[in-house]
C-alpha positions as CSV (number, residue, x, y, z in Angstrom):
1,X,4.5,-9.3,18.9
2,X,5.4,-5.9,17.4
3,X,5.8,-2.8,19.6
4,X,4.3,0.1,17.7
5,X,6.4,3.2,17.1
6,X,4.1,6.1,18.2
7,X,4.5,9.6,16.6
8,X,3.0,12.8,17.8
9,X,0.9,13.2,14.6
10,X,0.5,11.8,11.1
11,X,2.9,14.4,9.6
12,X,5.8,13.3,11.7
13,X,4.9,9.6,11.0
14,X,4.9,10.3,7.3
15,X,8.2,12.2,7.6
16,X,10.0,9.4,9.4
17,X,8.9,6.8,6.8
18,X,9.5,9.1,3.8
19,X,13.1,9.7,5.1
20,X,13.6,5.9,5.2
21,X,12.4,5.6,1.6
22,X,14.6,8.5,0.5
23,X,17.6,6.9,2.2
24,X,16.9,3.5,0.6
25,X,16.5,5.1,-2.8
26,X,19.8,7.0,-2.4
27,X,21.6,3.8,-1.3
28,X,20.2,1.8,-4.2
29,X,21.2,4.5,-6.7
30,X,24.7,4.5,-5.3
31,X,24.9,0.8,-5.8
32,X,23.6,1.1,-9.3
33,X,20.3,-0.7,-8.7
34,X,16.6,-0.1,-8.7
35,X,14.8,0.6,-5.4
36,X,11.4,-1.1,-5.4
37,X,8.6,0.4,-3.3
38,X,5.2,-1.2,-2.6
39,X,2.4,1.3,-2.2
40,X,-1.2,1.1,-1.1
41,X,-3.9,3.6,-2.1
42,X,-6.3,5.0,0.4
43,X,-5.9,7.4,3.3
44,X,-3.3,5.9,5.6
45,X,-0.2,6.5,3.5
46,X,-1.0,10.0,2.3
47,X,1.1,11.9,4.8
48,X,4.1,9.6,3.8
49,X,3.5,10.4,0.1
50,X,3.3,14.1,0.8
51,X,6.4,14.1,3.0
52,X,8.3,12.2,0.4
53,X,7.5,14.9,-2.1
54,X,9.0,17.5,0.3
55,X,12.1,15.4,0.7
56,X,12.5,15.0,-3.0
57,X,12.6,18.8,-3.3
58,X,14.9,19.2,-0.3
59,X,17.4,16.6,-1.5
60,X,16.9,17.1,-5.2
61,X,16.3,13.3,-5.5
62,X,16.4,11.6,-8.9
63,X,13.6,9.1,-9.2
64,X,15.0,7.3,-12.2
65,X,16.0,4.3,-10.0
66,X,12.7,4.0,-8.3
67,X,10.0,1.4,-9.3
68,X,6.5,1.3,-7.7
69,X,4.2,-1.7,-7.1
70,X,0.7,-0.7,-6.3
71,X,-1.3,-3.3,-4.3
72,X,-4.8,-3.4,-5.8
73,X,-7.5,-1.8,-7.8
74,X,-11.3,-2.2,-8.3
75,X,-12.4,-4.3,-11.2
76,X,-15.7,-4.7,-13.2
77,X,-17.0,-7.7,-14.9
78,X,-16.9,-8.2,-18.7
79,X,-17.8,-11.0,-21.0
80,X,-14.6,-13.0,-20.5
81,X,-13.7,-12.1,-16.9
82,X,-12.7,-8.9,-15.2
83,X,-10.9,-5.6,-16.2
84,X,-9.7,-2.8,-14.0
85,X,-12.0,0.2,-13.6
86,X,-11.4,3.2,-16.0
87,X,-8.7,5.5,-14.7
88,X,-11.1,8.4,-14.9
89,X,-13.3,6.8,-12.2
90,X,-12.9,8.7,-8.9
91,X,-12.3,5.4,-7.1
92,X,-9.7,4.1,-9.5
93,X,-6.6,3.2,-7.5
94,X,-4.5,4.2,-10.6
95,X,-6.1,7.6,-10.5
96,X,-5.3,7.8,-6.8
97,X,-1.6,6.8,-7.6
98,X,-1.4,9.5,-10.1
99,X,-2.9,12.1,-7.8
100,X,-1.0,11.1,-4.6
101,X,2.2,9.7,-5.9
102,X,3.2,10.2,-9.5
103,X,2.2,13.9,-10.1
104,X,3.5,15.4,-6.9
105,X,6.7,13.3,-6.9
106,X,7.5,14.1,-10.5
107,X,6.7,17.8,-9.9
108,X,9.2,17.8,-7.0
109,X,11.8,15.9,-8.9
110,X,11.6,18.1,-12.1
111,X,11.9,17.2,-15.7
112,X,13.7,14.1,-16.7
113,X,14.1,13.0,-13.1
114,X,10.7,11.6,-12.4
115,X,8.8,8.3,-12.6
116,X,7.7,7.1,-16.0
117,X,4.5,5.0,-16.6
118,X,6.5,1.8,-17.3
119,X,7.8,1.9,-13.7
120,X,4.5,2.1,-11.9
121,X,2.8,-1.4,-11.8
122,X,-0.6,-2.6,-10.9
123,X,-2.0,-6.1,-10.7
124,X,-3.8,-7.1,-13.8
125,X,-7.0,-9.1,-13.3
126,X,-6.5,-10.7,-16.7
127,X,-2.9,-11.7,-15.9
128,X,-2.4,-12.0,-12.2
129,X,0.5,-14.4,-12.7
130,X,2.3,-11.6,-14.6
131,X,2.3,-9.4,-11.5
132,X,3.8,-12.2,-9.4
133,X,6.5,-12.9,-12.0
134,X,7.4,-9.3,-12.2
135,X,7.9,-9.0,-8.5
136,X,10.0,-12.1,-8.6
137,X,12.1,-10.7,-11.5
138,X,12.8,-7.6,-9.5
139,X,14.0,-9.6,-6.5
140,X,11.0,-8.6,-4.4
141,X,10.1,-5.2,-2.8
142,X,12.7,-3.3,-0.9
143,X,10.1,-1.6,1.3
144,X,6.4,-2.3,1.3
145,X,4.1,0.3,2.8
146,X,1.1,-1.5,4.2
147,X,-2.2,-0.4,5.7
148,X,-5.0,-2.0,7.6
149,X,-8.7,-1.7,7.2
150,X,-10.4,0.0,10.2
151,X,-13.0,-2.6,11.0
152,X,-12.0,-5.8,9.4
153,X,-8.2,-5.8,9.0
154,X,-8.3,-6.1,5.3
155,X,-4.9,-5.5,3.6
156,X,-5.1,-4.4,0.0
157,X,-8.4,-6.2,-0.9
158,X,-7.6,-9.4,1.0
159,X,-10.7,-10.0,3.0
160,X,-11.0,-11.7,6.4
161,X,-10.5,-15.4,5.9
162,X,-7.7,-14.9,3.4
163,X,-5.1,-17.7,3.6
164,X,-1.5,-16.9,4.4
165,X,-0.4,-18.6,1.2
166,X,-2.9,-16.5,-1.0
167,X,-1.4,-15.0,-4.1
168,X,-2.4,-12.2,-6.4
169,X,-6.0,-12.7,-7.5
170,X,-9.5,-11.3,-8.0
171,X,-11.6,-11.3,-4.9
172,X,-15.1,-10.4,-3.9
173,X,-15.0,-7.4,-1.6
174,X,-16.9,-8.0,1.6
175,X,-19.5,-5.6,3.0
176,X,-17.1,-4.5,5.9
177,X,-14.4,-3.4,3.5
178,X,-16.9,-1.7,1.2
179,X,-18.2,0.3,4.2
180,X,-14.6,1.3,5.1
181,X,-14.1,2.5,1.5
182,X,-17.0,4.9,1.7
183,X,-14.7,6.9,3.9
184,X,-11.7,6.4,1.6
185,X,-13.6,7.6,-1.4
186,X,-16.1,10.2,-0.2
187,X,-17.5,10.8,-3.7
188,X,-19.4,7.5,-3.4
189,X,-23.0,8.6,-2.8
190,X,-24.1,5.3,-1.4
191,X,-22.9,1.7,-0.7
192,X,-24.5,0.6,-3.9
193,X,-21.9,2.5,-5.9
194,X,-18.9,0.7,-4.2
195,X,-17.7,-2.1,-6.5
196,X,-18.0,-5.6,-5.3
197,X,-14.8,-7.0,-6.8
198,X,-11.2,-6.1,-6.8
199,X,-7.8,-7.4,-7.9
200,X,-5.3,-7.6,-5.1
201,X,-1.8,-8.6,-4.2
202,X,-2.0,-11.7,-2.1
203,X,-1.2,-12.0,1.6
204,X,1.4,-14.7,0.7
205,X,2.8,-12.4,-2.1
206,X,3.5,-9.7,0.4
207,X,5.1,-12.2,2.8
208,X,7.2,-13.8,0.2
209,X,8.4,-10.8,-1.7
210,X,8.9,-8.1,1.0
211,X,12.3,-7.3,2.4
212,X,11.0,-4.7,4.8
213,X,7.3,-4.0,5.7
214,X,6.1,-0.9,7.5
215,X,2.4,-0.7,8.3
216,X,1.1,2.9,8.7
217,X,-1.9,3.4,10.9
218,X,-2.6,7.1,11.6
219,X,-5.7,8.4,13.1
220,X,-8.1,7.4,15.9
221,X,-10.0,5.1,13.5
222,X,-7.0,2.8,13.5
223,X,-7.0,2.1,17.2
224,X,-8.5,-1.4,16.8
225,X,-6.1,-2.2,14.0
226,X,-3.1,-1.1,16.0
227,X,-4.2,-3.2,19.0
228,X,-5.0,-6.3,16.9
229,X,-1.7,-6.2,15.0
230,X,0.5,-5.3,17.9
231,X,-0.9,-8.1,20.0
232,X,-0.6,-10.7,17.2
233,X,2.0,-13.4,17.6
234,X,1.1,-15.2,14.3
235,X,-1.0,-14.6,11.2
236,X,-4.7,-14.4,12.0
237,X,-6.7,-14.9,8.8
238,X,-9.6,-13.0,10.4
239,X,-7.4,-9.9,10.4
240,X,-5.2,-10.2,7.3
241,X,-3.1,-7.1,8.1
242,X,-1.6,-9.3,10.9
243,X,0.7,-10.7,8.1
244,X,3.0,-7.9,9.3
245,X,4.2,-10.0,12.2
246,X,5.4,-12.6,9.8
247,X,7.3,-10.3,7.4
248,X,11.0,-9.6,7.5
249,X,11.9,-6.4,9.2
250,X,8.4,-5.4,10.2
251,X,7.4,-2.1,11.8
252,X,4.1,-0.6,12.9
253,X,3.9,3.2,12.7
254,X,1.0,5.0,14.4
255,X,0.0,8.2,16.0
256,X,-2.7,6.6,18.2
257,X,-2.1,7.4,21.9
258,X,-2.5,4.7,24.5
259,X,-1.7,1.7,22.3
260,X,0.5,0.2,25.0
261,X,-2.3,0.2,27.6
């Protein structure tokens, strides 16, 4: 079981995790190596991303030794399989990454000290093995930020029922996750507009390649997720975010009061 670390609000939660990221990046740079960071899209990590931008400014951090692995993206069907949705789609995870991570972090870092496109990676539905190989070639992810679905415990696009050994793949997105994503992407006008397929890092991929995992669960809507994960003693395929309890150096950060009751 994991005892949640409870913060007064999402800003202080984000500040704590952003500080850990900054410290890890600085240590890796001192050692002359790359610091790898796993990042979800969506609402849960936004305070962390915003606070990290502040710390970049405060510490004058150089991001040239940082490499980002995004977890998932929506896909659409084409004649020979799937492709990621266009980056100008409002629900594109690549667009979210540019808006929440790349642009503000690069603005804070300044010219010639920011992230370049070749160091921000996404799983490719036409080459899912390539994402796995890239993770392996980097020696895994130093710190993986994780998030849980509000109502079904999905992690990335891994739906309930995902096996612990599952790898990066294209999945059909269940109704429960699509309903959650109406809140994540408010420009969806109806459920019919939410894509039904996505490419996702696997549960087993997270477990295998993560050196430290921190699941962020801010807001009252995460109360069920915090309870389910904190009470788990093993992986529950019906709540995929419970993989956290199996990861090396796991932590659960929340601002939900009463999680110990």
